[in-house]
N, CA and C atoms as an extended XYZ file, in Angstrom:
483
Properties=species:S:1:pos:R:3:atomname:S:1:resname:S:1:resid:I:1 pbc="F F F"
N        31.975      180.958      195.097 N   UNK     1
C        31.076      180.753      193.981 CA  UNK     1
C        29.643      181.155      194.344 C   UNK     1
N        29.202      180.762      195.534 N   UNK     2
C        27.840      181.108      195.941 CA  UNK     2
C        27.665      182.628      196.005 C   UNK     2
N        28.700      183.338      196.434 N   UNK     3
C        28.611      184.797      196.472 CA  UNK     3
C        28.445      185.373      195.068 C   UNK     3
N        29.110      184.752      194.100 N   UNK     4
C        28.995      185.198      192.713 CA  UNK     4
C        27.534      185.168      192.254 C   UNK     4
N        26.799      184.166      192.703 N   UNK     5
C        25.392      184.031      192.317 CA  UNK     5
C        24.442      184.793      193.238 C   UNK     5
N        24.995      185.550      194.195 N   UNK     6
C        24.184      186.344      195.120 CA  UNK     6
C        23.143      185.466      195.820 C   UNK     6
N        23.628      184.391      196.430 N   UNK     7
C        22.733      183.401      197.026 CA  UNK     7
C        21.774      183.985      198.050 C   UNK     7
N        22.151      185.097      198.696 N   UNK     8
C        21.293      185.687      199.728 CA  UNK     8
C        19.970      186.188      199.153 C   UNK     8
N        19.936      186.494      197.883 N   UNK     9
C        18.707      186.941      197.223 CA  UNK     9
C        18.201      185.934      196.190 C   UNK     9
N        19.112      185.226      195.552 N   UNK    10
C        18.754      184.345      194.446 CA  UNK    10
C        17.770      183.259      194.857 C   UNK    10
N        17.907      182.711      196.059 N   UNK    11
C        17.054      181.603      196.495 CA  UNK    11
C        15.574      181.979      196.507 C   UNK    11
N        15.280      183.264      196.563 N   UNK    12
C        13.884      183.691      196.626 CA  UNK    12
C        13.136      183.389      195.331 C   UNK    12
N        13.868      183.236      194.236 N   UNK    13
C        13.248      182.982      192.929 CA  UNK    13
C        13.782      181.737      192.227 C   UNK    13
N        14.964      181.261      192.614 N   UNK    14
C        15.606      180.151      191.908 CA  UNK    14
C        16.058      179.073      192.884 C   UNK    14
N        15.867      177.843      192.475 N   UNK    15
C        16.264      176.695      193.288 CA  UNK    15
C        17.777      176.696      193.472 C   UNK    15
N        18.217      176.380      194.677 N   UNK    16
C        19.646      176.249      194.958 CA  UNK    16
C        19.915      174.843      195.477 C   UNK    16
N        20.971      174.250      194.964 N   UNK    17
C        21.361      172.906      195.362 CA  UNK    17
C        22.606      172.503      194.607 C   UNK    17
N        22.890      171.216      194.604 N   UNK    18
C        24.067      170.736      193.898 CA  UNK    18
C        24.409      169.323      194.276 C   UNK    18
N        25.700      169.042      194.326 N   UNK    19
C        26.201      167.704      194.627 CA  UNK    19
C        27.313      167.823      195.657 C   UNK    19
N        27.381      166.835      196.544 N   UNK    20
C        28.438      166.839      197.546 CA  UNK    20
C        29.804      166.755      196.889 C   UNK    20
N        30.772      167.419      197.485 N   UNK    21
C        32.134      167.509      196.975 CA  UNK    21
C        32.844      166.158      196.962 C   UNK    21
N        33.617      165.958      195.919 N   UNK    22
C        34.539      164.827      195.853 CA  UNK    22
C        35.976      165.333      195.942 C   UNK    22
N        36.152      166.514      196.529 N   UNK    23
C        37.479      167.106      196.627 CA  UNK    23
C        38.442      166.151      197.318 C   UNK    23
N        37.990      165.546      198.409 N   UNK    24
C        38.762      164.475      199.047 CA  UNK    24
C        37.790      163.382      199.449 C   UNK    24
N        38.292      162.178      199.652 N   UNK    25
C        37.415      161.095      200.111 CA  UNK    25
C        36.904      161.387      201.519 C   UNK    25
N        37.686      162.108      202.313 N   UNK    26
C        37.246      162.487      203.653 CA  UNK    26
C        35.973      163.331      203.574 C   UNK    26
N        35.942      164.275      202.636 N   UNK    27
C        34.758      165.125      202.479 CA  UNK    27
C        33.525      164.279      202.187 C   UNK    27
N        33.631      163.402      201.223 N   UNK    28
C        32.496      162.576      200.831 CA  UNK    28
C        32.043      161.675      201.985 C   UNK    28
N        32.987      161.136      202.724 N   UNK    29
C        32.651      160.222      203.817 CA  UNK    29
C        32.038      160.936      205.011 C   UNK    29
N        32.341      162.199      205.212 N   UNK    30
C        31.934      162.891      206.437 CA  UNK    30
C        30.985      164.066      206.247 C   UNK    30
N        30.577      164.335      205.037 N   UNK    31
C        29.749      165.516      204.794 CA  UNK    31
C        28.443      165.488      205.588 C   UNK    31
N        27.917      164.308      205.859 N   UNK    32
C        26.672      164.213      206.636 CA  UNK    32
C        26.913      163.802      208.080 C   UNK    32
N        28.141      163.850      208.515 N   UNK    33
C        28.439      163.543      209.911 CA  UNK    33
C        27.599      164.471      210.790 C   UNK    33
N        26.805      163.922      211.718 N   UNK    34
C        25.956      164.783      212.558 CA  UNK    34
C        26.740      165.846      213.327 C   UNK    34
N        27.997      165.554      213.637 N   UNK    35
C        28.830      166.529      214.353 CA  UNK    35
C        29.385      167.602      213.417 C   UNK    35
N        29.244      167.383      212.120 N   UNK    36
C        29.716      168.359      211.149 CA  UNK    36
C        31.056      167.983      210.549 C   UNK    36
N        31.472      168.780      209.603 N   UNK    37
C        32.743      168.606      208.916 CA  UNK    37
C        33.333      170.000      208.714 C   UNK    37
N        34.614      170.131      208.985 N   UNK    38
C        35.285      171.432      208.841 CA  UNK    38
C        34.567      172.526      209.641 C   UNK    38
N        34.009      172.142      210.794 N   UNK    39
C        33.357      173.115      211.664 CA  UNK    39
C        31.954      173.522      211.256 C   UNK    39
N        31.355      172.790      210.306 N   UNK    40
C        30.015      173.144      209.824 CA  UNK    40
C        29.163      171.885      209.702 C   UNK    40
N        27.880      172.004      210.052 N   UNK    41
C        26.975      170.869      209.853 CA  UNK    41
C        26.201      171.060      208.555 C   UNK    41
N        25.757      169.942      208.002 N   UNK    42
C        24.972      170.015      206.773 CA  UNK    42
C        23.694      170.821      206.992 C   UNK    42
N        23.017      170.610      208.114 N   UNK    43
C        21.768      171.334      208.386 CA  UNK    43
C        22.008      172.841      208.447 C   UNK    43
N        23.075      173.255      209.101 N   UNK    44
C        23.374      174.692      209.180 CA  UNK    44
C        23.705      175.277      207.812 C   UNK    44
N        24.456      174.542      207.012 N   UNK    45
C        24.803      175.023      205.677 CA  UNK    45
C        23.568      175.050      204.776 C   UNK    45
N        22.681      174.064      204.934 N   UNK    46
C        21.435      174.063      204.162 CA  UNK    46
C        20.622      175.308      204.457 C   UNK    46
N        20.547      175.667      205.730 N   UNK    47
C        19.799      176.867      206.115 CA  UNK    47
C        20.482      178.126      205.586 C   UNK    47
N        21.789      178.199      205.719 N   UNK    48
C        22.518      179.394      205.273 CA  UNK    48
C        22.337      179.639      203.776 C   UNK    48
N        22.431      178.568      202.984 N   UNK    49
C        22.386      178.701      201.531 CA  UNK    49
C        21.006      178.402      200.945 C   UNK    49
N        20.019      178.133      201.800 N   UNK    50
C        18.635      177.890      201.368 CA  UNK    50
C        18.576      176.754      200.339 C   UNK    50
N        19.157      175.631      200.697 N   UNK    51
C        19.276      174.487      199.798 CA  UNK    51
C        17.936      173.767      199.647 C   UNK    51
N        17.558      173.488      198.399 N   UNK    52
C        16.337      172.730      198.118 CA  UNK    52
C        16.623      171.266      197.822 C   UNK    52
N        17.794      170.978      197.288 N   UNK    53
C        18.148      169.591      196.978 CA  UNK    53
C        19.662      169.438      197.039 C   UNK    53
N        20.111      168.211      197.249 N   UNK    54
C        21.543      167.932      197.228 CA  UNK    54
C        21.725      166.483      196.787 C   UNK    54
N        22.577      166.282      195.794 N   UNK    55
C        22.889      164.933      195.330 CA  UNK    55
C        24.027      164.373      196.164 C   UNK    55
N        23.883      163.130      196.544 N   UNK    56
C        24.912      162.473      197.346 CA  UNK    56
C        24.903      160.982      197.092 C   UNK    56
N        25.189      160.581      195.856 N   UNK    57
C        24.993      159.188      195.466 CA  UNK    57
C        25.819      158.195      196.266 C   UNK    57
N        26.926      158.587      196.851 N   UNK    58
C        27.743      157.648      197.629 CA  UNK    58
C        27.377      157.613      199.107 C   UNK    58
N        26.449      158.436      199.528 N   UNK    59
C        26.149      158.523      200.956 CA  UNK    59
C        25.690      157.209      201.585 C   UNK    59
N        24.964      156.325      200.881 N   UNK    60
C        24.610      155.042      201.508 CA  UNK    60
C        25.828      154.193      201.893 C   UNK    60
N        26.975      154.485      201.304 N   UNK    61
C        28.202      153.774      201.688 CA  UNK    61
C        28.758      154.264      203.018 C   UNK    61
N        28.345      155.459      203.448 N   UNK    62
C        28.945      156.079      204.628 CA  UNK    62
C        27.961      156.395      205.749 C   UNK    62
N        26.686      156.542      205.410 N   UNK    63
C        25.694      156.960      206.404 CA  UNK    63
C        24.500      156.007      206.398 C   UNK    63
N        23.804      155.967      207.514 N   UNK    64
C        22.595      155.143      207.613 CA  UNK    64
C        21.457      155.807      206.835 C   UNK    64
N        20.458      155.011      206.499 N   UNK    65
C        19.281      155.571      205.834 CA  UNK    65
C        18.615      156.637      206.698 C   UNK    65
N        18.622      156.418      208.007 N   UNK    66
C        18.014      157.393      208.915 CA  UNK    66
C        18.745      158.733      208.850 C   UNK    66
N        20.071      158.676      208.800 N   UNK    67
C        20.858      159.912      208.734 CA  UNK    67
C        20.643      160.623      207.399 C   UNK    67
N        20.589      159.865      206.327 N   UNK    68
C        20.356      160.455      205.008 CA  UNK    68
C        18.982      161.116      204.972 C   UNK    68
N        17.982      160.453      205.540 N   UNK    69
C        16.637      161.036      205.594 CA  UNK    69
C        16.641      162.322      206.410 C   UNK    69
N        17.286      162.302      207.565 N   UNK    70
C        17.350      163.503      208.411 CA  UNK    70
C        18.014      164.656      207.664 C   UNK    70
N        19.072      164.361      206.928 N   UNK    71
C        19.749      165.407      206.151 CA  UNK    71
C        18.816      165.949      205.073 C   UNK    71
N        18.125      165.057      204.395 N   UNK    72
C        17.189      165.490      203.361 CA  UNK    72
C        16.087      166.379      203.905 C   UNK    72
N        15.627      166.061      205.103 N   UNK    73
C        14.570      166.861      205.721 CA  UNK    73
C        15.056      168.232      206.184 C   UNK    73
N        16.357      168.444      206.170 N   UNK    74
C        16.880      169.769      206.537 CA  UNK    74
C        17.031      170.677      205.316 C   UNK    74
N        16.515      170.234      204.173 N   UNK    75
C        16.545      171.039      202.954 CA  UNK    75
C        15.121      171.398      202.535 C   UNK    75
N        15.004      172.390      201.671 N   UNK    76
C        13.725      172.699      201.043 CA  UNK    76
C        12.706      173.383      201.932 C   UNK    76
N        11.485      173.409      201.431 N   UNK    77
C        10.379      174.006      202.173 CA  UNK    77
C         9.818      172.985      203.159 C   UNK    77
N         9.145      173.477      204.155 N   UNK    78
C         8.427      172.634      205.120 CA  UNK    78
C         7.286      173.477      205.667 C   UNK    78
N         6.087      172.991      205.510 N   UNK    79
C         4.931      173.779      205.906 CA  UNK    79
C         4.365      173.322      207.236 C   UNK    79
N         3.915      174.310      208.002 N   UNK    80
C         3.230      174.045      209.264 CA  UNK    80
C         1.924      174.829      209.248 C   UNK    80
N         0.843      174.128      209.516 N   UNK    81
C        -0.454      174.782      209.645 CA  UNK    81
C        -0.521      175.321      211.064 C   UNK    81
N        -0.554      176.629      211.197 N   UNK    82
C        -0.537      177.236      212.529 CA  UNK    82
C        -1.925      177.673      212.984 C   UNK    82
N        -2.871      177.710      212.056 N   UNK    83
C        -4.247      178.034      212.412 CA  UNK    83
C        -5.173      177.432      211.362 C   UNK    83
N        -6.280      176.859      211.817 N   UNK    84
C        -7.278      176.283      210.916 CA  UNK    84
C        -8.636      176.419      211.586 C   UNK    84
N        -9.448      177.294      211.028 N   UNK    85
C       -10.791      177.526      211.559 CA  UNK    85
C       -11.792      177.321      210.433 C   UNK    85
N       -12.836      176.536      210.714 N   UNK    86
C       -13.835      176.246      209.692 CA  UNK    86
C       -15.230      176.577      210.196 C   UNK    86
N       -16.014      177.185      209.313 N   UNK    87
C       -17.439      177.386      209.565 CA  UNK    87
C       -18.188      176.529      208.544 C   UNK    87
N       -19.477      176.680      208.499 N   UNK    88
C       -20.244      175.876      207.544 CA  UNK    88
C       -19.989      176.297      206.102 C   UNK    88
N       -19.493      177.525      205.884 N   UNK    89
C       -19.333      178.018      204.509 CA  UNK    89
C       -17.898      178.325      204.085 C   UNK    89
N       -16.977      178.418      205.048 N   UNK    90
C       -15.602      178.736      204.666 CA  UNK    90
C       -14.617      178.274      205.729 C   UNK    90
N       -13.355      178.259      205.330 N   UNK    91
C       -12.266      177.935      206.257 CA  UNK    91
C       -11.198      179.004      206.150 C   UNK    91
N       -10.566      179.256      207.268 N   UNK    92
C        -9.433      180.190      207.314 CA  UNK    92
C        -8.221      179.402      207.794 C   UNK    92
N        -7.160      179.483      207.012 N   UNK    93
C        -5.967      178.679      207.277 CA  UNK    93
C        -4.742      179.584      207.256 C   UNK    93
N        -3.862      179.403      208.228 N   UNK    94
C        -2.574      180.090      208.233 CA  UNK    94
C        -1.488      179.039      208.086 C   UNK    94
N        -0.596      179.268      207.134 N   UNK    95
C         0.506      178.350      206.852 CA  UNK    95
C         1.820      179.097      207.048 C   UNK    95
N         2.760      178.467      207.759 N   UNK    96
C         4.099      179.019      207.946 CA  UNK    96
C         5.100      178.089      207.280 C   UNK    96
N         6.054      178.661      206.569 N   UNK    97
C         7.138      177.871      205.987 CA  UNK    97
C         8.241      177.763      207.039 C   UNK    97
N         8.374      176.580      207.639 N   UNK    98
C         9.403      176.367      208.653 CA  UNK    98
C        10.640      175.697      208.058 C   UNK    98
N        10.688      175.631      206.737 N   UNK    99
C        11.841      175.068      206.054 CA  UNK    99
C        12.923      176.108      205.815 C   UNK    99
N        13.842      175.782      204.900 N   UNK   100
C        14.972      176.671      204.621 CA  UNK   100
C        14.902      177.315      203.238 C   UNK   100
N        13.881      176.959      202.453 N   UNK   101
C        13.732      177.500      201.102 CA  UNK   101
C        12.242      177.591      200.780 C   UNK   101
N        11.888      178.414      199.811 N   UNK   102
C        10.478      178.464      199.404 CA  UNK   102
C        10.130      177.289      198.498 C   UNK   102
N         8.846      177.106      198.255 N   UNK   103
C         8.421      176.188      197.203 CA  UNK   103
C         8.421      177.016      195.913 C   UNK   103
N         8.904      176.429      194.829 N   UNK   104
C         9.107      177.187      193.599 CA  UNK   104
C         8.013      176.975      192.561 C   UNK   104
N         7.023      176.169      192.883 N   UNK   105
C         5.906      175.916      191.977 CA  UNK   105
C         4.604      176.156      192.724 C   UNK   105
N         3.540      176.367      191.974 N   UNK   106
C         2.247      176.589      192.609 CA  UNK   106
C         1.823      175.389      193.438 C   UNK   106
N         1.369      175.672      194.633 N   UNK   107
C         0.782      174.681      195.536 CA  UNK   107
C        -0.303      175.418      196.305 C   UNK   107
N        -1.447      174.785      196.448 N   UNK   108
C        -2.600      175.464      197.014 CA  UNK   108
C        -3.129      174.740      198.238 C   UNK   108
N        -3.422      175.512      199.274 N   UNK   109
C        -4.121      174.979      200.434 CA  UNK   109
C        -5.535      174.658      199.968 C   UNK   109
N        -6.017      173.454      200.286 N   UNK   110
C        -7.365      173.067      199.901 CA  UNK   110
C        -8.118      172.550      201.116 C   UNK   110
N        -9.402      172.779      201.097 N   UNK   111
C       -10.300      172.233      202.110 CA  UNK   111
C       -11.430      171.545      201.356 C   UNK   111
N       -11.612      170.274      201.647 N   UNK   112
C       -12.656      169.484      200.975 CA  UNK   112
C       -12.533      169.592      199.455 C   UNK   112
N       -11.304      169.559      198.954 N   UNK   113
C       -10.985      169.632      197.529 CA  UNK   113
C       -11.292      170.980      196.881 C   UNK   113
N       -11.516      172.009      197.669 N   UNK   114
C       -11.687      173.369      197.151 CA  UNK   114
C       -10.404      174.130      197.473 C   UNK   114
N        -9.780      174.664      196.432 N   UNK   115
C        -8.474      175.308      196.600 CA  UNK   115
C        -8.596      176.787      196.930 C   UNK   115
N        -7.619      177.265      197.678 N   UNK   116
C        -7.478      178.706      197.906 CA  UNK   116
C        -7.185      179.376      196.570 C   UNK   116
N        -7.449      180.649      196.475 N   UNK   117
C        -7.196      181.360      195.219 CA  UNK   117
C        -5.741      181.797      195.083 C   UNK   117
N        -5.013      181.861      196.192 N   UNK   118
C        -3.596      182.245      196.164 CA  UNK   118
C        -2.738      181.009      196.429 C   UNK   118
N        -1.541      181.024      195.888 N   UNK   119
C        -0.607      179.904      195.989 CA  UNK   119
C         0.391      180.100      197.129 C   UNK   119
N         0.969      178.992      197.555 N   UNK   120
C         2.078      179.019      198.512 CA  UNK   120
C         3.414      179.310      197.825 C   UNK   120
N         3.427      179.336      196.504 N   UNK   121
C         4.654      179.573      195.745 CA  UNK   121
C         5.354      180.828      196.248 C   UNK   121
N         6.641      180.689      196.558 N   UNK   122
C         7.444      181.829      196.975 CA  UNK   122
C         7.350      182.182      198.448 C   UNK   122
N         6.598      181.407      199.241 N   UNK   123
C         6.513      181.695      200.677 CA  UNK   123
C         7.887      181.442      201.291 C   UNK   123
N         8.530      182.488      201.746 N   UNK   124
C         9.909      182.409      202.220 CA  UNK   124
C        10.011      181.736      203.585 C   UNK   124
N        11.174      181.198      203.904 N   UNK   125
C        11.386      180.598      205.223 CA  UNK   125
C        11.050      181.586      206.337 C   UNK   125
N        10.278      181.117      207.304 N   UNK   126
C         9.888      181.947      208.433 CA  UNK   126
C         8.661      182.800      208.191 C   UNK   126
N         8.213      182.877      206.947 N   UNK   127
C         7.041      183.694      206.620 CA  UNK   127
C         5.761      182.873      206.738 C   UNK   127
N         4.661      183.585      206.954 N   UNK   128
C         3.342      182.959      207.042 CA  UNK   128
C         2.417      183.583      206.016 C   UNK   128
N         1.395      182.826      205.627 N   UNK   129
C         0.373      183.330      204.711 CA  UNK   129
C        -0.991      182.877      205.212 C   UNK   129
N        -1.973      183.740      205.033 N   UNK   130
C        -3.349      183.455      205.437 CA  UNK   130
C        -4.199      183.196      204.205 C   UNK   130
N        -5.071      182.199      204.306 N   UNK   131
C        -5.932      181.829      203.195 CA  UNK   131
C        -7.365      181.687      203.683 C   UNK   131
N        -8.302      182.122      202.859 N   UNK   132
C        -9.718      181.877      203.093 CA  UNK   132
C       -10.206      181.012      201.941 C   UNK   132
N       -10.778      179.865      202.273 N   UNK   133
C       -11.221      178.899      201.280 CA  UNK   133
C       -12.730      178.748      201.404 C   UNK   133
N       -13.404      178.749      200.273 N   UNK   134
C       -14.862      178.684      200.255 CA  UNK   134
C       -15.361      177.255      200.459 C   UNK   134
N       -14.929      176.642      201.548 N   UNK   135
C       -15.386      175.301      201.927 CA  UNK   135
C       -15.124      175.135      203.411 C   UNK   135
N       -15.960      174.376      204.058 N   UNK   136
C       -15.798      174.165      205.495 CA  UNK   136
C       -16.581      172.951      205.929 C   UNK   136
N       -17.370      173.106      206.982 N   UNK   137
C       -18.185      172.014      207.473 CA  UNK   137
C       -17.728      171.540      208.832 C   UNK   137
N       -18.373      170.483      209.310 N   UNK   138
C       -18.068      169.980      210.649 CA  UNK   138
C       -16.824      169.102      210.685 C   UNK   138
N       -16.472      168.473      209.579 N   UNK   139
C       -15.267      167.636      209.497 CA  UNK   139
C       -14.467      167.987      208.248 C   UNK   139
N       -13.954      169.191      208.152 N   UNK   140
C       -13.240      169.597      206.943 CA  UNK   140
C       -11.922      168.836      206.786 C   UNK   140
N       -11.583      168.568      205.534 N   UNK   141
C       -10.340      167.865      205.214 CA  UNK   141
C        -9.387      168.852      204.549 C   UNK   141
N        -8.241      169.051      205.175 N   UNK   142
C        -7.239      170.006      204.704 CA  UNK   142
C        -6.126      169.269      203.975 C   UNK   142
N        -5.685      169.824      202.856 N   UNK   143
C        -4.528      169.280      202.145 CA  UNK   143
C        -3.837      170.419      201.410 C   UNK   143
N        -2.653      170.131      200.894 N   UNK   144
C        -1.933      171.065      200.033 CA  UNK   144
C        -1.741      170.341      198.711 C   UNK   144
N        -2.224      170.941      197.645 N   UNK   145
C        -2.253      170.287      196.339 CA  UNK   145
C        -1.435      171.063      195.316 C   UNK   145
N        -0.873      170.310      194.365 N   UNK   146
C        -0.116      170.918      193.278 CA  UNK   146
C        -0.250      170.059      192.034 C   UNK   146
N        -0.364      170.702      190.888 N   UNK   147
C        -0.417      169.974      189.623 CA  UNK   147
C         0.915      169.311      189.295 C   UNK   147
N         1.973      169.658      189.992 N   UNK   148
C         3.303      169.096      189.737 CA  UNK   148
C         3.490      167.718      190.361 C   UNK   148
N         2.573      167.301      191.223 N   UNK   149
C         2.725      166.022      191.913 CA  UNK   149
C         2.382      164.862      190.992 C   UNK   149
N         3.076      163.752      191.173 N   UNK   150
C         2.747      162.531      190.451 CA  UNK   150
C         1.727      161.754      191.276 C   UNK   150
N         1.058      160.800      190.635 N   UNK   151
C         0.050      160.005      191.333 CA  UNK   151
C         0.620      159.403      192.609 C   UNK   151
N        -0.113      159.558      193.687 N   UNK   152
C         0.300      159.010      194.973 CA  UNK   152
C         1.187      159.930      195.787 C   UNK   152
N         1.712      160.957      195.182 N   UNK   153
C         2.572      161.897      195.904 CA  UNK   153
C         1.710      162.954      196.575 C   UNK   153
N         2.180      163.453      197.716 N   UNK   154
C         1.450      164.513      198.405 CA  UNK   154
C         2.439      165.445      199.084 C   UNK   154
N         1.986      166.631      199.346 N   UNK   155
C         2.786      167.598      200.088 CA  UNK   155
C         2.377      167.474      201.543 C   UNK   155
N         3.305      167.032      202.348 N   UNK   156
C         3.015      166.858      203.763 CA  UNK   156
C         3.173      168.181      204.494 C   UNK   156
N         2.581      168.249      205.671 N   UNK   157
C         2.689      169.445      206.497 CA  UNK   157
C         2.569      169.039      207.952 C   UNK   157
N         3.044      169.914      208.805 N   UNK   158
C         2.907      169.708      210.245 CA  UNK   158
C         1.683      170.463      210.727 C   UNK   158
N         1.016      169.906      211.711 N   UNK   159
C        -0.127      170.583      212.329 CA  UNK   159
C        -0.356      169.963      213.694 C   UNK   159
N        -0.632      170.794      214.652 N   UNK   160
C        -0.953      170.333      215.998 CA  UNK   160
C        -2.039      171.260      216.530 C   UNK   160
N        -3.212      171.116      215.947 N   UNK   161
C        -4.307      172.041      216.257 CA  UNK   161
C        -5.374      171.365      217.092 C   UNK   161
């Protein structure tokens, strides 16, 4: 079925995901087994098919919250700030998508609440993008913002600069 949808290209523009199989109870019980099921791990399959989301409503019956969280973190986009340089008038930021899928909505790197002019939308796994933001200073505050977020929600990122 995934081949029918040309998943190797489709993920670049369209979200891919679904629901865990109920083909057998064994499948449902073991789909998130860290050792894998049927010779495949969930993390590897997420990467192969560029999964952004997966429904698994029965998983709390079979897996710990920690395991469910780890599985969830193996899907979707994940940003890493690989460079951040600020002067008194501007900042230069490099962002790499270390996840398995792009972000499908506009999200902007911001410094001191000033947004970059280009979006992270469509940044493919393994790709990097450079941004120059017209804000800086001695203690610049970096964030990634999107109009799609609800109050209190934020886009997290990794950074070790």
